[in-house]
N, C-alpha and C positions, 0 to 999 in steps of 0.2 A: 423444437430451433433454442437455441437461446436468443437472439432477438428475433421479431417480427423484421424482416427486410421489405423496406417497400418493393414496389416493382420495376422491372428492371428498367422501364422509361427513364426514370426515377435516378434512379443509380448510373445510368450512364451519362444524366445531366453533372452527376456530382464527380465520374469519371471526366469530362469536358474539364469541369473547372476546377478538379485538384480538391478536391473539397476532403479536407484534413479530419471534419467528423466524422468520417467512416474510416477512420486508417485503424488497424487493428480489427473492423466487426463485417467489413464485405471486400470480396477477392474477384477479380475480372479474370477471365479466362477468354483470351484468344485465339479463337480457331483457325487462323491464317498461320499462326506460328506455332499456336502451341504451347505457350510459355503464360505465365500468368503473373500478375500484377496487384500493384496496390493501387489504390485510384489515383493516389497521386502521384503516379510512376511520369517520370518526366518525357517520356517515348513521345513519337508522334500517336497520334489518338487513333485505333482502330477503324473501322466502320460498324457500327450497330449492329448489323446481321451478325457480324463474326464474333461479337462478342457472350457470354454465359456470365455469370455471375455468383460467387458461392459464401458461404457463410466464415470458412473457417480453411485453413491453411490444408488440412487432413484434407479436404471434401476434392480440393483443388488437384493433391499429388492424385486419388482417389478417379479423379475423371480422366486423367492422361495426362495436365498439362507439369511441365518444368516451370520453374521460378526465373523470372527475371534476372536479367544481370545486371542491370542499372539503379532498378527501385528496392533490390535485394528484400523482397517480402517476407521471407524463413527471418532473419534478422532483424531487430528491434529497430522500432525509428529512431532509437538513442545512436543505435550502430551507426545509423548512417547521416548523422551529425555531422560534423566535421568540427567544429567548435566545441560539441560535447566530448569527441572522443580522443581530441587534443589534450582538454583541460583535466579530464580524469586521467589519462596519461602522465600529467604533469603532476595532477596531483598523489597518483600514487604512488610515483618518484618521493617527494616531500611530502608525505603526511601529516608532518609537525611543525611545518610553516604556516607563518600568521599570512596569511593568504590576505592581498588586498587589491583595490581597482588598481593602482598602480602596478603590481606582479603583470595581471591581465591586459596591459596595454604595453608592458613590455613585451609579450608574445605577440604582439601583434595584431590582438583580437579587439574587438570592441566592447567595451561592458554593457550596453544597453544590449546588445545583440546578445552576448554570454547568459543575461539577466532570463530573454524572454525563451532561448534555450531551452536553459533546466529549468526553467518556471515551465514549460511545455512538458518536458518530457517526464520530471519528477516533480512537481508541484514544489519546488524549492530555489532558491537561487544558489548559486557556484560556492558565495561567500560563506549564506547561511550552512551550506553542507561541509567547507571545510572547519565553521567555527563550532558547528556542535560535536563534528569528530575530535577537536580540540581539547572539547569540553569531555567529552567520554572520555580521555585520557587523564582529566584531574578526577573523574567519577569514581574510575578503578582505583587512583592512589587511596582517596578515600576509604572506599571500601575495605581495601587492604590494611587498614589501618592507618593509615602516612597520614598527616599534618594536614592543616590548611594550609600552606606554605607552599609543601611540597605538591601540595595537586594544584596548586596558581601556576607552579614553575611548570608541572606535567604538561599544563594546559596550553601555555606558550603566553600568558599572562602577563604583562610586565607592572599592572597595578593588582593590588588584593580587593580595589574596592570595584576595580571593572570584573573581576574574577565571578568575585560573589553577587554582584547585579546579573551574571552572563549566568551561574549557576540555579539563582533564586528566577529568572524568567522560565530557566528549563523547569525546574522541581517544584519552583513554587515554595518554597523556604531556601535561606539560607546555609550554607556547607554546617557551621553550629548547631542549627538546630537540628539535624538526624542524629541521633543515636547509636551508639555502635550496638547497643544489644535491644533492641526496639524487638516490640510484639510484630511490626509487620516490617519485614525487608524489602529492600527494590535493587533486582540486579539488571546488568544489560545484555541485550547478547546478538548477531548480526544473525540474519536471514537473507534469502536472495533479493528480497525486495526492504531491506534496510535495516539499521537498527528499532530493536523494541525492549521496551521498558516493564518488566514485570515485579509487582507488586507480591507477597505471597507472607503468611504465618507457616509457623510449623505443618498445618493441616490442608489448607485451600488456598486456592489462587483467588485473590483479588481486585488485580487489573493488569491487562495484558495491552498495550498501547504501542504505536511506532513511534518512536520517539522525537518525531520533527512535528509531531501532530500539536495542532495550535492550543486544543483543550488539552494537553495534559499538564499545564500545570495548574489548572483550578480542580482537573481530575484529583490529583493530589492533594491539594490541601484540603477537599472533602475528605479523603480517606483519615488524613493526616488529626482531623479534625474529631473524627468517629472515633480513632484513637488516643484522642487526649494528645497528642503529640509524637506516641510513642511509634516513630517508624524513624529506621534504619538503613545501613548498608549491607548488605551482604546477601547468602543464597541460603535458600529452606529447598525442603526437596520436591514440595512444587515447582520450585522455579527450574528446578534441575529437571523433572520431570516435562515441563512444557515446554523448556528445550530440545530434549529429547524428539518429543512430538512434533514438532514442525518441524524437524530435522527429514522426519518421517514422511509428513506429509509434503512438503517441498520435495522428496524426492519422488512421490508418489505411489505410497506402499503405504499410506493412512488414510484412512476413509472416516474415520470419528475423531475425537480425543477423549480420554480416559482421567485426565486431571480433574481432580476434584475443586469445583468454585463457590465462591463468596460471593454472593449474590444481595447487590447492596440497592434496592428499589422496592416500587410501592409493589403490592401484588399483581395491578392491571400487570405494569411492567417485568415483570418474573414470566408472565401470562406468556405475553409477547414474545420476550427473549426465548422460553422454552418452543416456543411456536417454530422462531426460526432454527431453533436447534432439529426443530425434526422435517427441515425441506431437503429434501435429500441431496447429495453432491450431484451438481452435475444439472441442475433446476433453481430456478428462479420466479420468485412471486410478486406481489406489487402489493403495496400498502395494501389495500381495500378488498384483494382476496386474503389477508393474515387478516385483517380484520373480520369477515367471514367466518373463517375457521377457529375464531374464540370467541363467537357470540357474540359480536358488536358490530354488524357492519357497516352502522352511522361512523363507526371509530375511525375512522381511516388515518386524519389526520393525527390522532391519537398515540397511534400505531406507527407514526412517522414519529413522533417525539422519540416514544421509548424508544424505536430504532437506535435513534440520535444519542440517547441516554448509555448504548452501550459500553461498557469498558472493556469487555473483556476482547478485542478484535478476533475476527478468523474465528477464534474457537465458536462466538456466538457469533453465526455466519451474516451477521444483518449486509455485507456485504450482495448477500444473495436476492437481496428487495430491490425493483426496478421499477421503471415508471410503466404506467397501463402500456405503451405502446412499446415497451419491452426496449427503453430508452437508458444508459445509465443516470441515476440519479445522486445526490449528495453525498457524498464518503470520508468519515475523516480523516482519513488516513492519505487521501488524495483519489480523483477517476483514474489515474493512469494506474494506480496500485489494486481498485476494486477491477478495472478489466483485468488486468493478470491474473490475478483472484479467480474471477469466473472463468478465464478461460484454459487453467492451470484445471479446474477442479471439472472441467466440458471434457479434459484430456485426461483425467484419470478414468471419470466414469465411463466414457468407449473404452480403456482399455481394460475394465473389468466387466467391460460390458454388459454396463449401464446404461441405460438412455432414458432420456426425460423429456417432458415435452413441456415449458415454461405455464407453469398457470394450471 
């Protein structure tokens, strides 16, 4: 199993209390109605003897249950949040708009509620999401050889200083410090889990991170120092390759990645990263198990630090590391992404006939 679920009585109590910590990790099938629900379902609670619990939606269908029409367990929880749905529709209609709290109020929404909803679903606020999207427009203008002023206007920033500060916060340097013909080049592309930034030379991929990861500016700053500032905007063959391979991965047709990697770390961290890549798709391991596998059973904390230092997301699958009890642990891209990656990989493994037991 992907997670070691607690006993049924604990899950039933979570159902009664609508505990959100089990959302996406456990489902209840109600024998008296033939439906299955999230544990946070607002419907009247069934009797204990009529309940059976499942780890995945697939298991619910296989047991003959149909999805509840109140809590919509087949959809994401974000789909069922009216605040999130409404704002995302507005955002898609006006992607270049400079969103503010005043706009949120004009839509009849409470800014604090919006902040909590988006942080819960995406690990980022709505305004941060909108700002990041606008900044990307400027990034693309610069990568195509445009001037800083053009990038500023494309991003919707009225002040040059504000644009430079926002750009520096995201990339760790000012626009003028990026070279057009740099040894390393950076580019941005979309994935089903959000925009990702890739940095590569002509030979190998050096960095792959979600664009909203807080550690991204520091990681880029370290890379710039290693190449003495020789970092620019643009595309190389490894960036094209990883965008294509990620598209295949999210489509469920790719089990592993072939893009060449440039690993920046000590021999110990590289050993940990290699061990991470050896975890089969659909399986998970704990830090302690990884430490044993590299021959250092007392080094679980060091393994955790090496895991956190990984700067090539998904390809080096640090998301496959969970707590000793099977619970989700910290992930730089956000726990919501970690959950979705694990769920996707379990689905791929099952579709390919690959079944793994965690640990």
